[in-house]
C-alpha positions as CSV (number, residue, x, y, z in Angstrom):
1,M,20.1,11.6,10.7
2,P,21.0,9.7,13.9
3,L,20.0,6.0,13.9
4,Q,16.9,5.5,16.1
5,M,15.3,2.1,16.1
6,N,11.5,1.9,16.3
7,R,10.5,-0.1,19.4
8,E,6.8,-0.2,18.7
9,V,6.2,-1.4,15.2
10,F,3.0,-2.1,13.2
11,I,2.8,-4.5,10.3
12,T,0.9,-3.8,7.2
13,C,-0.1,-6.8,5.0
14,A,-0.5,-6.0,1.3
15,V,-3.0,-8.8,0.6
16,T,-3.2,-9.2,-3.2
17,G,-2.1,-6.2,-5.2
18,S,-3.0,-5.6,-8.9
19,G,0.1,-7.2,-10.6
20,G,0.1,-10.3,-12.7
21,T,0.7,-12.7,-9.9
22,Q,-2.6,-14.4,-9.9
23,D,-1.4,-17.3,-12.0
24,R,2.0,-17.6,-10.3
25,S,0.7,-18.8,-6.9
26,P,-2.5,-20.5,-5.8
27,H,-2.3,-18.4,-2.6
28,V,-2.9,-15.1,-4.3
29,P,-6.6,-14.3,-3.4
30,R,-9.0,-13.3,-6.2
31,S,-12.6,-13.3,-5.0
32,P,-13.8,-10.9,-2.3
33,K,-14.2,-13.8,0.1
34,Q,-10.7,-15.0,-0.6
35,I,-9.3,-11.5,-0.1
36,A,-11.2,-11.0,3.1
37,D,-10.3,-14.4,4.5
38,S,-6.6,-13.8,3.7
39,A,-6.7,-10.4,5.4
40,I,-8.4,-11.9,8.5
41,A,-5.7,-14.7,8.7
42,A,-3.0,-12.0,8.3
43,A,-4.6,-10.0,11.1
44,K,-4.7,-13.0,13.4
45,A,-1.0,-13.5,12.7
46,G,-0.2,-10.0,13.8
47,A,-0.9,-7.5,11.0
48,A,-2.5,-4.4,12.4
49,V,-3.2,-3.0,8.9
50,V,-4.5,-4.8,5.8
51,H,-4.0,-3.1,2.4
52,C,-6.5,-4.4,-0.1
53,H,-7.0,-4.2,-3.9
54,V,-9.8,-6.2,-5.6
55,R,-9.6,-8.5,-8.6
56,D,-12.1,-10.0,-11.1
57,P,-13.0,-13.2,-9.3
58,E,-12.9,-15.3,-12.5
59,T,-9.7,-14.0,-14.2
60,G,-7.8,-12.4,-11.3
61,A,-7.4,-9.2,-13.3
62,P,-7.2,-6.0,-11.3
63,S,-10.6,-4.2,-10.9
64,R,-12.1,-1.0,-9.7
65,D,-15.6,-2.5,-9.2
66,L,-17.4,-0.8,-6.3
67,G,-19.4,-4.0,-5.5
68,L,-16.2,-6.0,-5.1
69,Y,-14.7,-3.4,-2.7
70,R,-17.9,-3.2,-0.7
71,E,-18.0,-7.0,-0.3
72,V,-14.4,-7.1,0.8
73,T,-15.0,-4.3,3.3
74,D,-18.2,-5.8,4.7
75,R,-16.7,-9.2,5.1
76,I,-13.7,-7.7,7.0
77,R,-15.9,-5.6,9.2
78,D,-18.3,-8.4,9.9
79,S,-15.5,-10.6,11.1
80,E,-14.6,-10.8,14.8
81,V,-11.0,-9.9,14.1
82,D,-10.0,-6.3,14.4
83,M,-7.8,-4.6,11.8
84,V,-7.2,-1.2,10.2
85,L,-8.6,-1.2,6.7
86,N,-6.4,0.4,4.0
87,L,-7.8,0.4,0.4
88,T,-5.8,1.2,-2.6
89,A,-6.7,4.3,-4.7
90,G,-3.9,3.7,-7.2
91,M,-6.2,2.4,-10.0
92,G,-7.4,4.6,-12.8
93,G,-4.1,6.2,-13.7
94,D,-2.8,3.6,-16.1
95,M,-1.5,4.6,-19.5
96,V,-0.2,2.1,-22.0
97,F,1.3,3.7,-25.1
98,G,1.1,2.0,-28.5
99,G,4.8,1.7,-29.0
100,V,7.9,3.8,-29.7
101,E,6.9,4.8,-33.2
102,T,3.1,5.1,-32.7
103,P,2.6,6.0,-29.1
104,L,-0.9,7.3,-29.8
105,P,-3.6,6.2,-29.6
106,T,-3.1,4.3,-26.3
107,V,-3.7,0.6,-26.3
108,A,-5.3,-2.2,-24.2
109,G,-4.5,-1.8,-20.5
110,T,-5.0,1.9,-20.4
111,D,-7.4,2.9,-17.6
112,M,-7.6,6.7,-17.2
113,V,-10.5,8.1,-15.2
114,G,-11.1,11.3,-13.2
115,A,-10.4,12.0,-9.6
116,T,-13.9,11.4,-8.3
117,E,-14.1,8.0,-10.0
118,R,-10.7,7.0,-8.6
119,V,-11.8,7.6,-5.1
120,A,-15.5,6.4,-5.5
121,H,-14.9,3.2,-3.6
122,V,-13.2,5.1,-0.8
123,A,-16.3,7.3,-0.4
124,E,-18.5,4.2,-0.6
125,C,-16.6,2.1,1.9
126,L,-14.9,4.7,4.2
127,P,-11.8,2.8,5.1
128,E,-9.5,4.3,7.8
129,I,-6.7,4.6,5.3
130,C,-6.4,4.7,1.5
131,T,-3.3,5.1,-0.7
132,L,-2.1,8.1,-2.6
133,D,0.6,7.2,-5.2
134,C,2.5,10.5,-5.0
135,G,3.9,10.8,-8.5
136,T,4.1,9.6,-12.1
137,M,6.7,7.0,-13.0
138,N,7.8,4.4,-15.6
139,F,6.5,1.2,-14.0
140,A,8.3,-2.0,-15.0
141,E,6.8,-2.5,-18.5
142,A,8.1,-1.0,-21.8
143,D,5.2,1.3,-22.7
144,Y,3.3,1.6,-19.4
145,V,3.3,4.7,-17.3
146,M,1.7,5.1,-13.8
147,T,0.1,8.5,-14.1
148,N,-0.5,10.8,-11.2
149,T,-0.3,14.5,-12.1
150,P,0.1,17.3,-9.5
151,G,-3.5,18.4,-10.3
152,M,-4.9,14.9,-9.9
153,L,-3.0,14.3,-6.6
154,T,-4.2,17.6,-5.2
155,A,-7.8,16.8,-6.1
156,M,-7.7,13.2,-4.8
157,G,-5.8,14.2,-1.6
158,K,-8.4,16.9,-0.8
159,M,-11.3,14.4,-1.4
160,M,-9.6,11.9,0.9
161,T,-9.0,14.5,3.6
162,D,-12.6,15.8,3.4
163,L,-13.9,12.2,3.8
164,G,-11.9,11.8,7.0
165,V,-9.9,9.0,5.4
166,K,-6.1,9.2,6.1
167,P,-4.0,9.1,2.9
168,E,-1.1,6.7,2.9
169,I,1.4,8.4,0.6
170,E,3.1,5.8,-1.5
171,A,6.5,7.2,-2.4
172,F,8.4,5.3,-5.2
173,D,11.2,7.9,-5.4
174,T,12.6,11.0,-3.6
175,G,10.7,13.3,-5.9
176,H,7.4,11.8,-4.7
177,L,8.4,12.7,-1.1
178,W,9.2,16.2,-2.3
179,Y,5.8,16.7,-3.8
180,A,4.1,15.1,-0.7
181,K,5.7,17.7,1.5
182,Q,4.2,20.3,-0.9
183,L,0.8,18.8,-0.5
184,V,1.1,19.2,3.3
185,K,2.4,22.8,2.9
186,D,-0.6,23.5,0.7
187,G,-3.0,22.2,3.3
188,V,-4.2,19.3,1.1
189,L,-2.8,16.7,3.5
190,E,-2.6,16.9,7.3
191,P,0.8,17.7,8.9
192,N,1.1,14.3,10.6
193,A,1.3,12.5,7.3
194,L,1.6,8.7,6.8
195,V,4.0,7.5,4.1
196,Q,5.0,4.1,2.6
197,L,8.5,4.0,1.1
198,C,8.3,1.6,-1.9
199,M,11.7,0.2,-2.6
200,G,12.9,-1.9,-5.5
201,V,9.9,-1.3,-7.8
202,P,11.1,-0.9,-11.4
203,W,11.8,2.0,-12.3
204,G,11.5,3.9,-9.1
205,A,14.0,3.9,-6.1
206,P,16.2,0.9,-6.1
207,D,16.4,-1.1,-2.9
208,D,20.0,-0.6,-2.0
209,L,20.6,0.8,1.5
210,N,22.1,4.1,0.3
211,T,19.0,5.0,-1.6
212,F,16.8,3.8,1.2
213,M,18.5,6.1,3.6
214,A,18.1,9.0,1.2
215,M,14.4,8.2,1.2
216,V,14.3,7.9,5.1
217,N,16.2,11.2,5.5
218,N,13.6,13.0,3.4
219,V,10.7,12.0,5.7
220,P,9.8,14.8,8.1
221,D,10.2,14.0,11.8
222,E,6.4,14.5,12.5
223,W,5.4,11.9,9.8
224,T,5.0,8.2,10.3
225,F,6.6,5.9,7.8
226,S,6.7,2.3,6.8
227,A,8.8,0.6,4.1
228,F,9.0,-2.5,2.0
229,S,11.0,-4.1,-0.8
230,L,10.0,-6.7,-3.4
231,G,10.7,-10.4,-3.7
232,R,13.7,-11.9,-1.9
233,N,14.5,-8.6,-0.1
234,Q,11.1,-8.4,1.6
235,M,12.3,-9.8,5.0
236,A,15.6,-7.9,4.9
237,Y,13.6,-4.7,4.7
238,V,11.6,-5.7,7.7
239,A,14.8,-5.4,9.7
240,A,16.0,-2.4,7.8
241,A,12.8,-0.4,8.3
242,V,12.7,-1.1,12.0
243,L,16.3,-0.2,12.5
244,V,15.9,3.2,11.0
245,G,12.7,4.0,12.9
246,G,9.9,2.8,10.6
247,N,7.2,0.3,10.4
248,V,7.0,-2.6,8.0
249,R,4.9,-4.0,5.1
250,V,4.9,-7.6,3.9
251,G,2.4,-9.6,1.8
252,L,1.7,-11.3,-1.5
253,E,1.4,-8.0,-3.4
254,D,5.1,-7.7,-3.1
255,N,6.5,-11.2,-2.6
256,L,5.2,-14.7,-3.3
257,W,7.9,-16.7,-1.5
258,L,8.4,-17.8,2.1
259,D,11.7,-19.6,1.3
260,K,13.4,-20.7,-1.9
261,G,10.9,-22.9,-3.7
262,V,8.2,-22.5,-1.0
263,L,5.2,-20.4,-1.9
264,A,3.9,-18.2,0.9
265,E,0.5,-17.4,2.3
266,N,0.0,-13.9,3.7
267,W,-0.3,-15.0,7.3
268,Q,3.1,-16.8,7.0
269,L,4.8,-13.6,5.8
270,V,3.2,-11.6,8.6
271,E,4.2,-14.2,11.2
272,R,7.8,-14.2,10.0
273,A,8.0,-10.4,10.0
274,G,6.7,-10.5,13.6
275,T,9.4,-12.9,14.6
276,I,12.1,-10.6,13.1
277,I,10.7,-7.6,14.8
278,E,10.5,-9.3,18.2
279,N,14.0,-10.8,17.8
280,M,15.3,-7.2,17.3
281,G,13.9,-6.3,20.7
282,A,10.9,-4.4,19.4
283,R,7.1,-4.9,20.0
284,V,4.5,-5.6,17.4
285,I,1.5,-3.3,18.1
286,G,-2.1,-3.9,17.3
287,P,-4.8,-2.0,15.4
288,G,-6.1,-0.1,18.5
289,E,-2.6,1.3,19.1
290,V,-2.3,2.1,15.4
291,R,-5.5,4.1,15.5
292,E,-4.3,6.0,18.5
293,K,-0.9,6.7,16.9
294,L,-2.3,7.9,13.6
295,G,-5.5,9.5,14.8
296,L,-7.8,7.1,13.0
297,V,-11.4,6.5,13.8
298,K,-12.9,3.1,12.9
299,R,-15.9,3.7,10.7
300,A,-18.7,1.7,9.3
301,P,-19.7,2.0,5.6
302,K,-22.6,4.2,4.6
303,D,-26.1,2.5,4.5
């Protein structure tokens, strides 16, 4: 694949995530107000897209509560700052086995629900984008598996498409891209698919550049892609993604640090990413241009 730098780049800010970061930084937002305020600040700093999870406001634990999603959505839409709203649909496929000798029954942390329940908040809030984690994988912890079967992904992808919400394929390894292409071939997803290349997430694709290029080279030409890496490599991957023709994602879901020993806020990570992009000779584009590029329609939630 010839190297072709992207000259018009959009930034996604992953605002809070669902990982156990809530007690590692005071800047990780928990309540719907904190999440919305952080998203708004990120948009003011240059993020065209905000990717939101919700958390229990008291404990910071990840949540699928419809009321929390609706409050975040309403607060963002009621603000005077424009941004493309991207809600996760990755929750509800968590399986934690009981251990190597007694894997069943599953233990605390397991959260397995059906396709309709996994996208209930998407149907309720009607964001412009929602994520579709396009495969099952061992995810960092000893007995935890992120579960997304082909049948589940087909059902969820069809629901998203029927709702008029664009799925953002989250690909954690090359096989996830392989199956995403099958979903397009089967008519579940539209041909002009959107994909996020998720690098350095244990135990998916490592964030070395050879593996990254293998991922990039498996993205069809008619798709739009973005990429990120975790932790200290987050900003390096801003440059790498732009250089190979992609867009970028930063935010506290993936990285807590601005510099060594300096905890970041979302807007600071977005601002730094914007500086890198512009110093490379590219332009950071806004939400209106992203909607035009991806064929999105800004929508209000149902009454």
